[in-house]
N, C-alpha and C positions, 0 to 999 in steps of 0.2 A: 147312182154315179155321178155324185156332186165333187166341185175341184175342192182340195181342203186347200185355206187360202194360208194358213201358219203354221209354222211348227208346235209341236208338244209344247204347252205351256201348263204350269200351275198356279193359280190364284192364293196370293197371300191371307185374303181374308177367312176361306171357307178350305181351305188347303186341296180343293179339287183339282183334278188332273185331266186336262181336255185341249179340243182345238178346235177353231172356227172354221166354219166352210162356207159357200155360196149358194144359199139354197132358191128355187122359185120367185119366195116372198123377201128376200136381199140375203144378210148374214146372218147365221144363228150357231149355234156351239153346241157342240156333244160332251158331255163331260161325267167323270165318273167320282163321289166321294163327298160331292154337297150333301147338305141336311136334307131329308126328303120331309116335307110338313103335311101332316093329314087334312084331309079338305075340310073338319070341323075343329079343327088346329089354331088356335090365333097366332097371327106371325105380326111383326111390326115391320115393313121396309125400310131400310135405311140406303143414303146416297149413297155412294164410293165415290173419288175423285178418280179418273181414269190418269193415272202413272203408272210407271213400272213395275213398283212395289206392288199395286193392286190388281195389275193384268198378268201379268208375268213374275214370279220370283226367281226362276230359273234366270230371266235377264237383265235383273235390277244390277245396276254396276258395271254394264259394258260399255266397253267405248266407242264402238262399233253404234252409229245410232240407226242404221238400216235394219239392224236386227231385233229391235224393240215391237214387242207385239203391239204394246198402245201404239205407237207409229202406223204399223202395218192397218189396223182398225180403221185407224182417221184415214187411211188414204183409201178404204175400202167403202167409207160412210156410215161403219157402225158408231153405235154410242153407247155399248154397253161392256 
């Protein structure tokens, strides 16, 4: 029973589809389609800029700033 905070989105870097919600520990994401790494698999993390293109390709180029998922995350205190 957690509140969904932003509309359905699609991340540019991974192509995953998901949404953000506020849980007991803060903002969290539920997504589908991102690569799953095994426990023994080596992974080099990367730092992506918080921009409309990396947060939600479906909202890139919208004229309405209020519709930006990046702005929505900033207002919730999220940083990823």
